[in-house]
C-alpha positions as CSV (number, residue, x, y, z in Angstrom):
1,M,-23.1,27.8,-19.4
2,V,-21.2,24.9,-17.9
3,E,-20.5,23.5,-21.3
4,L,-19.2,26.9,-22.5
5,I,-16.9,27.1,-19.6
6,K,-15.5,23.7,-20.5
7,L,-14.9,24.8,-24.1
8,S,-13.1,27.9,-22.8
9,V,-10.8,25.7,-20.7
10,V,-10.1,23.6,-23.7
11,A,-9.2,26.6,-25.8
12,V,-6.8,27.9,-23.1
13,L,-5.1,24.5,-22.9
14,Y,-4.8,24.4,-26.6
15,W,-3.2,27.8,-26.8
16,R,-0.7,26.9,-24.0
17,A,0.2,23.6,-25.7
18,R,1.0,25.4,-29.0
19,G,3.1,28.0,-27.2
20,T,5.2,25.4,-25.3
21,P,6.0,22.1,-27.0
22,V,5.3,19.2,-24.7
23,G,8.5,17.5,-25.5
24,S,10.7,20.3,-24.3
25,K,11.7,21.2,-20.8
26,S,10.9,24.6,-19.5
27,E,13.8,26.5,-17.9
28,D,11.5,27.6,-15.2
29,V,10.8,24.0,-14.1
30,V,12.7,22.7,-11.1
31,W,12.9,18.9,-11.0
32,D,11.4,17.5,-7.8
33,A,13.5,14.7,-6.4
34,G,10.3,13.0,-5.2
35,D,8.6,13.1,-8.5
36,E,8.3,9.6,-9.8
37,E,8.5,10.8,-13.4
38,Q,11.8,12.5,-12.9
39,P,14.4,11.0,-15.3
40,L,16.8,8.6,-13.6
41,R,20.2,10.2,-14.3
42,D,22.6,8.7,-11.7
43,L,22.9,5.1,-13.0
44,H,25.7,3.5,-14.9
45,S,26.0,4.2,-18.6
46,D,26.8,0.6,-19.6
47,E,24.6,-1.5,-21.8
48,E,23.1,-3.4,-18.8
49,S,21.9,-0.3,-16.9
50,V,18.4,0.0,-15.4
51,D,17.3,2.3,-18.2
52,T,18.5,-0.1,-20.9
53,L,16.8,-3.2,-19.5
54,L,13.6,-1.6,-18.4
55,N,13.0,1.0,-21.0
56,G,14.4,-0.8,-24.1
57,G,11.1,-0.9,-25.8
58,V,10.1,2.7,-25.0
59,S,12.3,4.2,-27.8
60,E,9.9,2.8,-30.4
61,K,7.0,4.8,-29.1
62,M,6.0,8.0,-30.8
63,S,7.7,11.1,-29.5
64,R,5.6,13.5,-27.6
65,P,5.9,16.4,-30.1
66,D,4.6,14.0,-32.8
67,T,1.9,12.9,-30.6
68,M,1.0,16.5,-29.9
69,K,0.4,17.1,-33.6
70,V,-1.9,14.2,-34.0
71,G,-3.7,15.1,-30.7
72,S,-4.2,18.7,-31.9
73,T,-6.1,17.5,-35.0
74,K,-8.3,15.2,-33.0
75,S,-9.0,17.8,-30.3
76,V,-10.1,20.4,-32.9
77,A,-12.6,17.9,-34.3
78,A,-13.8,17.1,-30.8
79,I,-14.3,20.8,-30.0
80,L,-16.2,21.5,-33.2
81,A,-18.5,18.5,-32.6
82,A,-19.1,19.6,-29.0
83,G,-20.0,23.1,-30.2
84,A,-22.5,21.7,-32.7
85,L,-24.1,19.6,-30.0
86,L,-24.3,22.6,-27.7
87,A,-26.2,24.5,-30.4
88,I,-28.6,21.6,-30.7
89,H,-28.9,21.4,-26.9
90,A,-29.8,25.1,-26.6
91,H,-32.6,24.6,-29.2
92,L,-33.9,21.6,-27.4
93,V,-34.0,23.3,-24.0
94,S,-35.8,26.3,-25.4
95,N,-38.5,24.2,-27.0
96,S,-38.9,21.3,-24.5
97,R,-40.9,21.5,-21.3
98,T,-42.5,18.0,-21.1
99,L,-41.2,14.9,-19.4
100,E,-41.0,13.1,-22.7
101,D,-38.2,15.4,-23.8
102,V,-36.0,14.7,-20.8
103,A,-34.1,11.9,-22.6
104,A,-33.1,14.3,-25.4
105,I,-32.1,17.0,-23.0
106,Y,-29.9,14.6,-21.1
107,F,-28.2,12.9,-24.0
108,V,-26.7,15.9,-25.8
109,P,-24.8,17.5,-22.9
110,L,-23.5,14.2,-21.7
111,L,-22.2,13.3,-25.1
112,S,-20.7,16.8,-25.3
113,T,-19.0,16.3,-21.9
114,I,-17.4,13.1,-23.1
115,M,-16.2,14.6,-26.3
116,T,-14.8,17.6,-24.4
117,A,-12.8,15.3,-22.1
118,Y,-11.5,13.5,-25.2
119,G,-10.4,16.8,-26.7
120,V,-8.6,17.9,-23.5
121,Y,-6.6,14.7,-23.2
122,S,-5.7,14.8,-26.9
123,L,-4.5,18.4,-26.6
124,L,-2.3,17.5,-23.7
125,A,-1.0,14.5,-25.7
126,R,-0.7,12.5,-22.5
127,P,-0.5,8.7,-23.0
128,V,-3.8,7.5,-21.5
129,S,-4.9,3.9,-21.6
130,Q,-8.3,2.9,-22.9
131,T,-9.3,1.9,-19.4
132,Q,-8.3,5.2,-17.9
133,F,-10.1,7.1,-20.6
134,L,-13.3,5.1,-20.0
135,L,-13.1,5.7,-16.3
136,I,-12.7,9.4,-16.8
137,A,-15.6,9.5,-19.3
138,L,-17.8,7.5,-16.8
139,Q,-16.9,9.9,-14.0
140,L,-17.9,12.9,-16.1
141,F,-21.1,11.1,-17.2
142,V,-22.1,10.4,-13.6
143,R,-21.3,14.0,-12.5
144,A,-23.3,15.4,-15.4
145,S,-26.2,13.1,-14.7
146,R,-26.2,14.3,-11.1
147,D,-26.2,17.9,-12.0
148,L,-28.9,17.6,-14.6
149,A,-31.0,15.6,-12.2
150,A,-30.6,18.3,-9.6
151,L,-31.8,20.9,-12.2
152,Y,-34.8,18.8,-13.1
153,V,-35.9,18.4,-9.4
154,I,-35.5,22.2,-8.8
155,Y,-37.3,23.1,-12.0
156,Y,-40.4,20.9,-11.3
157,Y,-40.4,20.9,-7.5
158,D,-38.1,23.1,-5.3
159,A,-34.5,23.4,-4.1
160,T,-35.3,21.9,-0.7
161,L,-36.4,18.6,-2.2
162,E,-33.2,18.5,-4.2
163,R,-31.0,19.0,-1.1
164,V,-33.0,16.3,0.8
165,L,-32.4,13.8,-2.0
166,A,-28.7,14.7,-2.1
167,S,-28.4,14.2,1.7
168,S,-30.2,10.8,1.4
169,A,-27.4,9.6,-0.9
170,V,-24.9,10.3,1.9
171,V,-27.1,8.5,4.4
172,F,-27.4,5.5,2.1
173,T,-23.6,5.4,1.7
174,L,-23.1,5.4,5.5
175,I,-25.6,2.6,6.0
176,V,-23.9,0.4,3.3
177,A,-20.5,1.1,5.0
178,C,-21.8,0.1,8.4
179,F,-23.3,-3.2,7.3
180,S,-20.4,-4.1,5.0
181,T,-17.8,-3.9,7.7
182,D,-17.4,-6.0,10.9
183,A,-16.9,-2.9,13.0
184,N,-19.8,-0.5,13.1
185,S,-21.4,2.1,15.3
186,L,-24.9,1.5,16.7
187,I,-25.3,5.2,17.2
188,L,-24.4,5.9,13.6
189,I,-26.8,3.3,12.3
190,I,-29.7,4.6,14.4
191,G,-29.0,8.1,13.2
192,C,-28.8,7.0,9.6
193,I,-32.1,5.2,9.9
194,V,-33.8,8.2,11.5
195,M,-32.5,10.5,8.7
196,A,-33.5,8.0,6.0
197,W,-37.0,7.8,7.5
198,A,-37.3,11.6,7.6
199,S,-36.1,11.9,4.1
200,V,-38.4,9.3,2.7
201,S,-41.4,10.9,4.5
202,Y,-40.6,14.3,3.1
203,V,-40.0,13.1,-0.4
204,A,-43.2,11.1,-0.4
205,A,-45.2,14.1,0.8
206,Q,-43.7,16.3,-1.9
207,L,-44.3,13.9,-4.7
208,Q,-47.9,13.4,-3.6
209,G,-48.4,17.1,-3.2
210,T,-51.3,16.6,-0.7
211,Q,-52.5,19.9,0.7
212,E,-53.8,18.3,3.8
213,Y,-50.2,17.2,4.7
214,Q,-48.8,20.6,4.2
215,D,-51.6,22.4,6.0
216,R,-51.6,20.1,9.0
217,T,-50.4,22.0,12.0
218,E,-51.5,19.9,14.9
219,L,-50.1,16.5,15.7
220,S,-51.7,13.8,17.9
221,K,-50.4,13.4,21.4
222,T,-48.9,10.0,20.6
223,R,-46.9,11.4,17.7
224,R,-45.7,14.3,19.8
225,T,-44.6,11.9,22.5
226,I,-42.7,9.7,20.0
227,G,-41.0,12.7,18.5
228,I,-39.9,14.1,21.8
229,F,-38.6,10.7,22.9
230,T,-36.7,10.1,19.7
231,F,-35.2,13.5,19.8
232,G,-34.1,13.1,23.4
233,I,-32.5,9.7,22.7
234,L,-30.5,11.2,19.8
235,I,-29.3,14.1,22.0
236,L,-28.4,11.8,24.8
237,S,-26.5,9.4,22.6
238,S,-24.6,12.3,21.0
239,V,-23.5,13.6,24.4
240,I,-22.4,10.1,25.5
241,G,-20.5,9.6,22.3
242,A,-18.7,12.9,22.7
243,I,-17.7,12.0,26.3
244,Q,-16.4,8.7,25.2
245,L,-14.3,10.2,22.5
246,R,-12.9,12.8,24.9
247,M,-12.0,10.1,27.5
248,A,-10.5,7.8,24.8
249,G,-8.0,10.5,23.9
250,R,-6.6,10.4,27.4
251,L,-6.2,6.7,27.6
252,H,-3.6,4.4,26.1
253,R,-5.2,2.6,23.1
254,P,-3.9,-0.4,21.2
255,A,-2.3,0.4,17.9
256,A,-5.0,-1.3,15.9
257,E,-7.4,1.0,14.1
258,S,-9.5,-1.7,12.4
259,A,-12.2,-1.3,15.1
260,S,-12.9,2.2,14.0
261,L,-15.3,2.6,11.1
262,F,-13.8,6.0,10.1
263,P,-10.4,6.3,11.8
264,Y,-8.7,9.7,12.0
265,R,-6.2,10.1,9.2
266,P,-4.2,13.3,9.6
267,A,-2.7,14.8,6.4
268,C,0.5,12.9,5.7
269,H,3.1,13.9,3.1
270,R,5.7,11.3,2.1
271,K,9.3,12.2,2.1
272,P,11.2,11.8,-1.2
273,L,13.2,8.6,-1.3
274,P,17.0,8.7,-1.9
275,V,16.5,6.9,-5.2
276,P,13.4,7.7,-7.3
277,A,11.2,5.1,-8.9
278,V,12.8,3.6,-12.0
279,L,9.5,3.5,-13.9
280,P,6.8,6.2,-13.9
281,Y,3.3,5.2,-13.0
282,E,2.1,5.2,-16.6
283,D,4.8,2.8,-17.7
284,R,4.1,0.2,-15.0
285,R,1.5,-2.4,-15.5
286,Y,1.5,-3.8,-11.9
287,H,0.2,-1.8,-9.0
288,G,-0.2,-4.3,-6.2
289,F,2.4,-2.7,-3.9
290,D,2.1,0.9,-4.9
291,D,1.4,1.9,-1.3
292,V,4.0,-0.3,0.3
293,L,7.6,0.8,1.1
294,L,10.1,-2.0,0.4
295,I,13.0,-1.6,2.9
296,V,16.1,-3.4,1.5
297,F,18.9,-3.6,4.0
298,F,22.6,-4.4,3.6
299,S,24.5,-5.8,6.6
300,H,27.7,-5.0,4.6
301,A,28.3,-2.2,2.2
302,R,28.3,-4.5,-0.8
303,Y,26.2,-2.3,-3.1
304,N,27.3,-2.1,-6.7
305,V,25.6,-4.8,-8.8
306,N,23.6,-6.1,-5.9
307,L,21.7,-2.8,-5.7
308,D,21.4,-2.4,-9.5
309,Y,20.2,-5.9,-10.1
310,Y,17.7,-5.8,-7.3
311,R,16.1,-2.7,-8.8
312,M,16.1,-4.3,-12.3
313,A,14.3,-7.4,-11.0
314,Y,11.7,-5.7,-8.7
315,A,11.2,-2.1,-10.0
316,E,8.1,-3.1,-11.9
317,Y,6.4,-4.4,-8.7
318,F,7.8,-2.1,-6.0
319,P,7.9,1.5,-7.0
320,N,8.8,2.6,-3.5
321,M,12.2,1.2,-2.4
322,V,14.6,2.5,0.2
323,F,18.1,0.9,0.6
324,V,19.6,1.1,4.0
325,G,23.0,0.0,5.1
326,P,26.3,1.0,6.6
327,G,28.4,3.8,5.0
328,N,30.8,3.1,2.2
329,R,33.8,1.0,3.0
330,E,37.0,0.4,1.2
331,D,36.1,-3.0,-0.1
332,A,33.1,-2.1,-2.3
333,G,30.2,0.2,-2.8
334,F,31.2,3.7,-3.8
335,N,28.9,3.8,-6.8
336,H,25.8,3.8,-4.6
337,S,27.2,5.3,-1.4
338,Y,24.8,8.2,-1.9
339,D,21.8,6.2,-2.9
340,V,21.6,4.4,0.5
341,L,20.1,5.5,3.8
342,V,23.2,5.2,5.9
343,D,23.0,3.5,9.3
344,T,26.2,2.3,10.9
345,Y,24.9,1.5,14.3
346,K,27.0,-1.4,15.6
347,S,27.6,-2.6,12.0
348,D,31.2,-3.5,12.7
349,E,32.1,-7.2,12.2
350,D,34.7,-9.4,13.9
351,L,34.6,-13.1,13.3
352,T,38.2,-13.8,14.1
353,G,38.4,-12.9,17.8
354,D,36.6,-14.6,20.7
355,P,34.9,-17.7,19.3
356,D,32.2,-17.3,21.9
357,F,31.4,-13.8,20.7
358,Y,31.0,-13.5,16.9
359,K,30.4,-9.9,16.1
360,M,28.2,-10.2,13.0
361,A,27.7,-7.1,11.0
362,G,23.9,-7.6,11.0
363,R,23.4,-8.4,14.6
364,M,21.8,-5.0,15.2
365,A,20.2,-4.6,11.7
366,H,16.9,-3.9,13.4
367,H,18.3,-0.4,14.0
368,M,18.2,0.0,10.3
369,L,14.6,-1.1,10.3
370,Y,13.8,1.5,13.0
371,T,15.6,4.2,11.0
372,A,13.7,3.5,7.8
373,L,10.4,3.4,9.6
374,R,11.1,6.7,11.4
375,E,12.3,8.5,8.2
376,Y,9.5,7.4,5.9
377,P,6.0,7.5,7.4
378,C,2.7,7.6,5.4
379,Y,2.8,4.1,3.8
380,K,0.1,1.5,4.1
381,G,2.8,-1.1,5.0
382,Y,6.5,-1.8,5.1
383,L,8.1,-4.9,3.7
384,W,11.5,-5.6,5.3
385,A,14.0,-7.9,3.5
386,P,17.8,-7.9,2.8
387,F,19.1,-7.5,-0.7
388,D,19.9,-11.2,-1.0
389,T,16.3,-12.4,-0.3
390,F,14.2,-13.6,-3.2
391,L,10.6,-12.2,-3.2
392,N,7.9,-14.3,-4.8
393,V,5.7,-11.4,-5.8
394,P,2.7,-13.4,-7.1
395,R,2.5,-15.1,-3.8
396,L,3.0,-12.0,-1.7
397,Q,0.3,-10.1,-3.5
398,Q,-2.3,-12.5,-2.0
399,F,-1.3,-11.4,1.5
400,D,-3.5,-8.9,3.4
401,Q,-1.5,-5.7,3.7
402,N,-3.4,-4.7,6.9
403,L,-1.8,-7.6,8.8
404,F,1.7,-8.6,10.0
405,W,3.6,-11.2,7.9
406,Y,6.1,-13.5,9.4
407,H,6.9,-17.2,9.6
408,S,5.5,-17.3,13.1
409,P,4.6,-20.6,14.8
410,F,1.3,-19.0,15.6
411,A,0.6,-17.6,12.1
412,K,-2.2,-18.4,9.7
413,Y,-1.3,-19.9,6.4
414,V,-2.4,-17.9,3.3
415,F,-4.2,-20.3,0.9
416,N,-2.0,-21.5,-1.9
417,P,-3.9,-22.9,-5.0
418,A,-0.7,-24.7,-6.0
419,L,-0.7,-26.8,-2.8
420,G,-4.2,-28.1,-3.4
421,H,-7.2,-28.1,-0.9
422,D,-7.4,-26.5,2.5
423,A,-6.2,-29.6,4.2
424,D,-3.1,-29.7,2.1
425,N,-2.5,-26.0,2.8
426,R,-2.7,-26.6,6.6
427,N,-0.3,-29.5,6.5
428,A,2.8,-28.2,8.3
429,T,5.0,-30.6,6.3
430,R,4.2,-28.7,3.1
431,H,5.8,-25.5,4.6
432,P,9.2,-24.5,5.9
433,P,10.0,-24.6,9.6
434,A,8.4,-21.8,11.6
435,A,10.3,-19.5,13.9
436,M,11.4,-20.9,17.3
437,I,9.9,-20.5,20.8
438,S,12.5,-19.9,23.5
439,P,13.1,-22.0,26.6
440,D,12.0,-20.6,29.9
441,P,13.8,-17.3,30.2
442,S,13.8,-17.5,34.0
443,H,16.4,-20.3,33.7
444,N,20.1,-19.5,33.3
445,L,20.5,-20.3,29.6
446,T,24.0,-19.0,29.5
447,D,25.5,-21.9,31.5
448,G,26.3,-24.7,29.1
449,W,25.9,-22.5,26.0
450,R,28.3,-24.0,23.4
451,G,28.5,-21.0,21.1
452,W,26.7,-20.2,17.8
453,G,26.5,-23.2,15.6
454,P,26.1,-26.0,18.1
455,D,23.5,-23.8,19.9
456,W,21.3,-21.0,18.8
457,W,21.5,-17.4,20.2
458,W,19.2,-18.0,23.2
459,G,22.1,-18.6,25.7
460,D,24.6,-16.1,24.2
461,P,25.7,-13.9,27.1
462,H,26.3,-10.9,24.8
463,V,23.2,-10.9,22.6
464,G,20.9,-13.6,23.9
465,I,17.9,-13.7,26.2
466,S,19.8,-12.4,29.2
467,E,20.5,-9.3,27.2
468,C,16.9,-9.0,25.9
469,M,15.1,-9.5,29.2
470,P,15.6,-5.9,30.5
471,A,13.9,-4.5,27.3
472,F,11.0,-6.9,27.8
473,M,10.5,-5.8,31.4
474,K,10.2,-2.2,30.3
475,A,7.4,-2.9,27.9
476,P,3.8,-2.1,28.9
477,E,2.1,-4.8,30.8
478,H,-0.5,-5.4,28.1
479,Q,2.2,-6.2,25.6
480,R,4.0,-8.6,27.9
481,L,0.6,-10.4,28.5
482,R,0.0,-10.4,24.8
483,L,3.3,-12.2,24.2
484,A,2.5,-14.7,27.0
485,S,-1.0,-15.4,25.5
486,F,0.7,-17.2,22.5
487,T,2.2,-19.8,24.9
488,N,-0.6,-20.5,27.3
489,G,0.3,-17.6,29.7
490,K,4.0,-18.5,30.0
491,T,6.6,-15.9,29.1
492,R,8.6,-17.0,26.1
493,F,10.5,-15.2,23.4
494,I,10.2,-15.7,19.6
495,G,13.3,-16.2,17.6
496,G,14.2,-16.9,14.0
497,S,15.3,-15.4,10.7
498,A,14.3,-11.7,10.3
499,D,14.8,-11.7,6.6
500,T,11.2,-11.2,5.7
501,V,8.9,-9.1,7.9
502,Y,5.9,-7.0,6.9
503,I,4.7,-4.3,9.3
504,P,1.3,-2.7,8.5
505,G,1.4,1.1,8.5
506,R,-1.3,1.3,11.2
507,H,1.0,-0.6,13.6
508,R,4.1,1.4,12.6
509,E,4.3,3.6,15.7
510,A,3.5,0.8,18.2
511,F,6.1,-1.5,16.6
512,M,8.7,1.3,16.6
513,D,8.1,2.0,20.3
514,T,8.5,-1.6,21.2
515,L,11.5,-2.2,19.0
516,A,13.2,0.9,20.5
517,L,13.2,-0.8,23.9
518,F,15.2,-3.7,22.5
519,L,17.6,-1.3,20.7
520,E,18.5,0.1,24.1
521,T,20.2,-3.3,24.7
522,D,22.3,-5.6,22.5
523,C,19.5,-8.0,22.0
524,F,20.1,-9.9,18.8
525,L,18.2,-9.0,15.6
526,E,16.6,-12.4,15.3
527,I,15.2,-12.3,18.8
528,A,14.2,-8.6,19.1
529,T,12.3,-8.2,15.8
530,P,10.0,-11.3,16.0
531,T,9.4,-10.9,19.7
532,A,8.5,-7.2,19.3
533,L,6.1,-8.2,16.5
534,H,4.3,-10.7,18.7
535,M,4.0,-8.1,21.5
536,V,2.4,-5.5,19.2
537,V,-0.1,-7.6,17.2
538,P,-3.5,-6.9,18.8
539,P,-5.5,-9.8,20.3
540,G,-7.7,-11.5,17.8
541,E,-5.7,-10.3,14.8
542,N,-3.9,-12.8,12.7
543,I,-0.2,-13.0,11.7
544,L,0.1,-14.3,8.1
545,F,2.6,-17.1,7.6
546,V,5.4,-16.5,5.1
547,D,6.9,-19.6,3.5
548,H,10.4,-18.3,4.2
549,W,13.5,-20.5,3.7
550,W,16.9,-19.7,5.1
551,I,19.6,-21.6,3.2
552,W,23.4,-21.3,2.9
553,E,24.3,-24.0,0.4
554,P,23.8,-24.0,-3.4
555,P,21.7,-23.6,-5.4
556,L,21.5,-20.0,-4.3
557,N,19.3,-18.8,-7.2
558,A,16.0,-19.5,-8.9
559,T,16.8,-23.2,-9.1
560,F,16.2,-23.6,-5.4
561,V,12.6,-22.4,-5.8
562,R,11.9,-24.8,-8.7
563,N,13.4,-27.7,-6.7
564,K,10.9,-26.9,-3.9
565,W,8.1,-26.8,-6.3
566,N,9.0,-30.2,-7.5
567,E,8.8,-31.3,-3.9
568,S,5.2,-30.0,-3.7
569,M,6.2,-27.1,-1.5
570,E,6.2,-23.3,-1.8
571,V,8.8,-20.6,-1.5
572,D,7.3,-17.1,-0.7
573,T,10.8,-15.8,0.1
574,F,14.2,-17.3,0.7
575,H,17.6,-16.1,1.9
576,T,20.4,-16.4,0.6
577,F,19.9,-15.5,-3.1
578,H,23.0,-14.5,-5.0
579,W,22.9,-11.9,-7.8
580,G,26.4,-13.0,-8.9
581,D,29.4,-15.0,-7.8
582,R,33.1,-14.9,-7.7
583,D,35.1,-15.6,-10.8
584,A,38.3,-17.6,-11.1
585,A,40.3,-14.6,-10.0
586,G,38.2,-14.3,-6.8
587,V,36.5,-11.1,-8.0
588,W,32.7,-10.8,-7.3
589,R,30.8,-10.1,-10.5
590,G,27.1,-9.8,-11.2
591,N,25.4,-12.3,-13.5
592,P,22.6,-10.8,-15.6
593,V,21.2,-14.3,-16.1
594,N,19.9,-14.2,-12.6
595,I,17.7,-11.2,-13.4
596,R,16.1,-13.0,-16.3
597,D,15.7,-16.1,-14.2
598,V,13.8,-14.1,-11.6
599,S,11.5,-12.7,-14.2
600,R,10.7,-16.1,-15.6
601,L,10.3,-17.5,-12.2
602,L,7.7,-14.9,-11.2
603,Q,5.7,-15.6,-14.4
604,D,5.7,-19.3,-13.6
605,S,4.7,-18.6,-10.1
606,A,1.7,-16.6,-11.2
607,E,0.6,-19.5,-13.4
608,R,0.9,-21.8,-10.5
609,Q,-1.2,-19.5,-8.3
610,H,-3.7,-18.8,-11.1
611,V,-3.4,-15.0,-10.6
612,Q,-3.0,-12.3,-13.1
613,F,0.5,-11.0,-13.5
614,P,2.1,-8.7,-16.2
615,R,4.6,-10.0,-18.7
616,P,8.1,-8.5,-18.3
617,I,9.0,-5.5,-20.3
618,P,10.9,-6.6,-23.4
């Protein structure tokens, strides 16, 4: 009956496919802006557009209507073969009652299931890779095996035994999960062991079929005592666990969820991004960051080729991108003024006024970070970087996406095969400088401050530590103590480039709450962001060190990375990377060569790291 239902579904799909060509667009369909397969229609029409560079080889593929014709022929053959197998199967079932015939009874419906799946996907004419098809077939095979095994147990024994065996599989899964993780529950383990013992005892008794076990109505006094004691312990532990959960809901808990074996995950629906993914899931061959939101910020509204080229270079690796920056200004940016999440909070710039107070446009860029985090929840992690920062994807894919990433002086190096053994990886001279630790904030750092350039931002009376301290004092005590724990109990701030920061999704809310305190002041981006990160990271949890370089002199392109490789060093990210330059007339123009250089550089980096990495789309 199950197989007949499958064939009916296939017939319906076939009829619908013939009625509506797959290659046409129904007038009743409304394109969803959040659908990753929606065509990208709002790019430039020139020959170097995103569609041209990324989908240049797609035009040679077979059209979907043509694929539909071929798929229909294949599906008809699959359906006929499945029907013939069903007839054979019915004959076998009606004439087989012994254990020796079980193999034959199993084989036919399983093969029919796989052929039916093949027919369905051929009818739909959906491009499915060989790996995907094998996984689908394996899933159907396992499910069919489970169903037939259940029927076998019910036929030869009873339904109770079948349910006990099914429950035992769940218990086994829970036990494996407990022992395969560092964080587990003693109560859960004890409960699973008791359930497993009961299941094994029942199954053993059923398989033996001993009448004396089934007829026994009286238990010894010792067994009754053990049973009552065990049952009482389970009831007591359940009550204690319920009380602890109830009390935990009323207390402030750290943001880390790693200590929970099965953390509560409410249903979360992602908000559509302003600019949809360039490539649909089926056309991408890299999926290492499919659950990460890449937040690309602009301190100035210099979109145009910068935004286009950035997408061309990284669309294969980061399907989820949100660009955030100030609104359109007269100097540049109209073409993408509606593709950017606008955030103009203190984005004005004045470098010609008071030399002791340079109003840089990006001084409050952490407001953009807060805005993007607030607007787009439901991601496993958030990678924050400006448009002019190079991302070494083969290196970043080796980082744990459940931890913070930053070039912190207290961070842990991520092993790099290109640097050699562990000792070479731990050698600080093989890495860029880490972020800085502030002087004692209780001292007056403003006196004697010589301005930005000769001195760093610590003593700036407008955006320095004196401005950051009120925000720090408003933070919860456990966060202030956490920051002090990095510096032997002394209060110090952390400062440095904020051009590469990764925030795990499980720490998103705690990080936002802490960053909001600094946004109530004029605390500088490069003090507020790293300090908030160190206040939020839970005790005992690592920060992963990003080999981030901050440069301002040429070469501001892929050559810089290769130079560092020649010096036996690594570049995970670096700022400033230029997608173009000014021509002789002083007009900024993008250089497509930089896109190809980035692509080749990522391939070379993957070879250095000895990691698998897809070749660029031709």
